Each structure stands twice: as structure tokens, then as C-alpha cells.
C-alpha positions in Angstrom: 22.8 5.8 -4.4 19.4 4.0 -4.3 19.2 4.5 -0.5 20.0 8.2 -1.0 17.2 8.6 -3.6 14.7 6.8 -1.4 15.7 9.1 1.5 15.3 12.2 -0.6 12.0 10.9 -2.0 10.7 10.4 1.6 11.8 13.8 3.0 9.0 16.0 4.3 9.6 19.7 4.1 7.7 22.2 6.3 6.5 25.1 4.2 5.6 28.4 5.6 5.6 27.0 9.2 2.7 24.7 8.4 3.7 21.8 10.6 0.2 20.2 10.6 0.3 19.7 6.8 3.8 18.3 7.0 2.8 15.9 9.8 -0.1 14.6 7.8 2.1 14.0 4.8 4.6 12.2 7.0 1.9 10.0 8.5 0.6 9.1 5.0 4.2 8.2 3.9 4.6 6.0 7.0 1.3 4.2 6.5 2.2 3.5 2.8 5.5 2.1 3.8 3.9 -0.1 6.5 6.0 1.4 9.3 3.1 2.2 11.6 1.7 -1.3 11.3 5.1 -2.8 12.1 5.5 -0.6 15.1 2.0 -1.4 16.3 2.6 -5.2 15.9 6.0 -5.1 17.6 4.6 -3.3 20.6 3.2 -6.5 22.1 4.2 -10.1 21.8 2.5 -12.0 19.0 2.0 -15.7 19.4 3.5 -17.8 16.7 0.1 -19.2 15.7 -1.4 -15.7 15.3 1.6 -14.6 13.4 1.3 -17.6 10.9 -2.4 -16.8 10.5 -1.8 -13.1 9.9 1.0 -13.8 7.3 -1.3 -16.4 5.6 -4.1 -13.9 5.5 -1.9 -11.1 4.1 -0.6 -13.5 1.4 -4.1 -14.5 0.4 -5.2 -10.9 0.4 -2.2 -9.9 -1.9 -3.1 -12.7 -4.3 -6.8 -11.8 -4.3 -6.1 -8.1 -4.8 -3.6 -8.7 -7.6 -6.0 -11.1 -9.4 -8.9 -8.6 -9.0 -6.8 -5.8 -10.3 -5.8 -7.9 -13.3 -9.5 -8.7 -14.0 -10.5 -5.1 -13.7 -7.7 -4.0 -16.0 -8.8 -6.6 -18.5 -12.4 -5.5 -18.5 -11.7 -1.8 -18.6 -9.4 -1.9 -21.6 -10.1 0.7 -24.2 -9.4 -1.7 -27.1 -11.7 -4.4 -26.0 -14.2 -5.6 -28.6 -17.9 -5.2 -27.9 -19.2 -8.6 -26.7 -22.8 -7.9 -27.9 -22.5 -6.7 -31.4 -25.8 -5.3 -32.9 -27.6 -5.0 -29.6 
């Protein structure tokens, strides 16, 4: 059932014969899912050292982005107390 829902959620419908808009929506979906990057990477052989470096870079980037998002969410809380009272 989960696979079916994912398929339905990723279906692009052409409305009023507007293929260009549907194509742009499809491209956006493929980029978000990482399909275009995977196809681009698999087009040519990737050396094992380059693959290790790329995977390490992607892991570091994920950690950095998650930590930065956590810090931003902490600073932008609505219930945060004013650090400089009386200024």
C-alpha cells in the first residue's frame, strides 16, 4: 500500500494540454528524489576513491545542515526569553 501511495503522490497530470508545466513539475520531483543525480553519476565510471570522498562529503554536509537547522530553529523560537532585558 505504501508503494501505491508513493506512486500516486508522484504522478504528474497534464492539465489543459500544458505539457511544459507538467514537465517542469516532473523535473522538480526527480531532482527532489535524487534520481537525476543518480543517473548522472551512473553514466560514467566513478573511481572508488572519488566515491568514498563524495560519500564522506555528503555525510558531512547532511550533519552540518541538520545542526545548522537545529540552531536556527532554536534561535527563531517564539517562546524564547529576551537575552537582554531592559536594553
